N, C-alpha and C positions, 0 to 999 in steps of 0.2 A: 543381842550384841554379838558381833562377829568375833570368832575365835582368833587368837594371835596365831601367826604363821607356824611357830614352833609347836603350839598346842595342837593344831590341826594335823601337822606333819607327824607328830607322835601318835595320834589316834589312828591315822592312816596306816602307819608302819605296824603298829600292834595288831590291828585288824587284819592286815595282809598276812602277817606271820601266822595268825590263827587259821586263816583260810588255807595256807600252804600245808600246815601240819595236819589239819583236819582232812584236807583233800588227799593227803598221802596216807590216810588211815593210821596216823601215829597216835591218835587219841580219839575216843568215841564220845558221841553225844555232846553234853555240856561239860565234860570233865577236862580240866586243864586250863591254863591261863598263861598269857604272855604279858610282859610289862616292859616299859622303857622309862628310864630316869632322865628328867630334864630339870636340872637345878635341884630344888627341894621338893619337886613334884614327881610322883610316880604315876604314869599312865598305865592302866591295867584293864584287862578284859573283865567286865563286871558280870554279876549274876542277877537274875530276876527279870521282871518285865515279860516280854514275849519271846525270850530267847529260844532258839531252836537247837543250836549246837555250835561248837567251835568252828566247824567247817563253814558256817554261814555268818560269821561275825562281821558286823559293819562298824564303821568308825563311831556311830552313835551309841554303840554298846561298850565303849571304852570310857572309863571315868578317871578322874585324877584323885589321888589320895596323898596324904603327907607321909613322912618317913616312919610314922607310927601306925599307918594303915587306916587313918581316919579320912573319910570322903570329904573332899573340899570342892569338887566340881563334877557335874554330870547330870544327866536327866533324872527326874524323880522316878522312883520305883526300881532303880538299879543300885546295887551295893557291891562292895568289894568281896571277892571270894573268901571263904573261910580261911584258906591257906595263904592269905596276903602276907602272913608273917615270914614265909619263905623268902619272898621278894624284899620286904623291908629290912630283914636282918642281913641279907647278902649286901644290899646297898649301904647299910650303916657300917658294915665291917670291911667293905672292899670298895673304896671310892673309884677305882679304875673300871669297875663294872657299870655298864650303862643299860644292859638288858638282861632279864632273867626269864626263863621259861620252865614251866612245870607241866609235864604231860605223862600219859600212861601207855607207852608203846608196848603191845602185848608180848612180842618176842623178847624184848629186853627184860620185862617183868618175869618171864619164865626163868631166865638165868639167875634172877635174884632169889627165887624160891626153890631152885633145884640143886643148889650148891655146885653149880657148873661155872667154871671160870671162863671169861672171855679171853681168847688166846690170839697171839699174833700169827695167824695161819696164812696170811698173804702179805705182799709188799706193794709192788708197783701197781697192782690191781686197783688199789685205792690208798695211796700214801697218806692222805690226811687222816683217815680214820684209824689206821694202824699207828700213826704217830700219836694220835690222841690217846690210844690205849697205853702206849709205852711211856707216856708222861705219868701214868698212874691214875686209876679211876677208883675213888673211895666209895664206900658203901655206908649209908645211914641204916642202922640195924633195926629200927622200929618200923612197924607197918601201919602206923596210925596217921590220922589227919593232923597236920601241923597247924593247930588252931589257936595257939596263944604265943606270947612272947618267949616263955621259957622253952617251949618246943622249937621255936624258931632259932633261938640261940643254940640249943643242942644240935640242931641240924647244921648250922653254919660251922660249928666246931668240927663236925664230921666231914663236911665238904672241904674245909681248909681253903687253900688258894687255887684249887683246881677249877676248871671250867665245865666239868661234867661230874655228876654224882648219881650213883644208883641209890634207890630207896627200896629196901626189901619188901616184897609183896605189895608194892605201891606204884612206883613209876620212876621217873628220872627228873633231875633238875639240871639245866644248863645255863651258862652265863657267857657274856661276851662284851666287848667294847662297843657293840652295836646290835641292833635287832637282827641284822643279817647274820652276824657271827654266831649269836646264840642259837638262831634257827638252824643254821647249817651244822653246828655242833650236835644238835639233837638228831638231825638226819644222819650224820656220820656215825653216831653211836648206834642208831638203829641198824644201819647197814652192816656194821661190825657184828652185831648180834645175829642178824639174819644169816650172814655167811657162816658164822660159827654153828648156828643151829643146823643148817643144811649139811655142813661138813660132818657133824656128829651123827647125823642120820645115815650118811654113807659109811662112816667108820674109818679106822686107821688114820685119825687126824694127826698131822704133824705141824709143828710150828716152823717158822722160817729160822734160819741159822742165827746164832748169837751175833755173828759178824754183821748180818743184814739188819738185825734188830737194832744194833748200835747206830747204823746209818739213819734209820727212821727216828730213832730217839733223838739224835742230834738235829734232825730236821724239825722235830717238834720244838726243841729248845730255841732254834733260830726263829721259828714262827712266833713264839711267845715274845721274844725280844723285839722283833721287827714289826709285829702287828699283822693284821689280816692282809693277804695279798690279793691279786686280781682273780686268782682261781676261786677264792671264797665268794667274791661278789658275782662271778659268772655262775657259780653253783646256785646262789640265791635266785638269780634270774631264770636259770634253767628250771629249778623246782617250782618257781612261781608259775611258769608256763605249764609244766607237766601236771601240776595239781589243779589247774584251772583257776587259780587265784587271780590271774590277770584278765580273764575273760569278762566282758561286760555281762551284767546280770548274774554273776556268780553269787552275789550276796542276797539274791532273791530267796525268800523263804519258800519251802515246799508248800504248794497250795493245798488247802484242806479239801478233802473230797466231799462233794455234796451228797446228801443222803440219796440213795437209789430210789427212783420213782417206782411206786408200787403199781405197775401196770396191771397185774392180775386183779388186784383189789378194785382198781378203777373200772375194769371191764365188768366185774361182778356187780358193781353199783349200777352201771348203765343197764345191764341186763335186768336187774331187779326193777329199775324204773320203768323199763319197757313192759315188763310183766304186769306191773301195777296199772299202767295206762290201758293195756288190753283188757284187763279184768274189769276196770271201771266202765268200759264201753259196753260191756255185756248187759 
């Protein structure tokens, strides 16, 4: 039976976001998941089957679950990720959110385990990411897998109404009114961490002035009230191209290597056969 247009669109968007984030090395192997809410359904990257990794996600690896995380549609052999409760609890408590992402960007994780604060060290270089920071970025203090309802509820209590949340020794979760917004929020948070990391390697790190911080803080408030702007969608298109998520064949799985032919052994067998034939003629 053919899938409804909104069903296929959600699967396509979730898979594309996965390929972008994996292609940018913001998460490794099969760790991490993207979801989109459509009505009472949550379309989420599944686990199991012949999965290779987030970077190679295809729409066929996206299943539908209900708001309790129970699978309601999708291929056999695929199941919701253990941490589906991150997604379901954000959706249940924040109806304005339509997409949730959980990934493990290494540089951001370093800041969660080293007691290093992300600081507003630049401004016009990347206004969106510094505005995101100045809105406040909460931290979920536990480093465990969010594998049940109680932990899911604890997590959303820590995240509050923010669209990004750090997870100590674990990763990050981002949210948005669309898959594009949640994806770009994750990329911006990583950019912020990368720049902070490099600056601290050089030393003598200084934040921008309080006056300038206030400008970017107000910019963030306006964005929240007005919603995503054209710059966010152009960023999505840019990163889709940069990561290779748009190229045909991007979702092809790495081909398994065939066992190397044992040429030496074959030569030895042929030589032995020739020797036997010569001996038998004598």
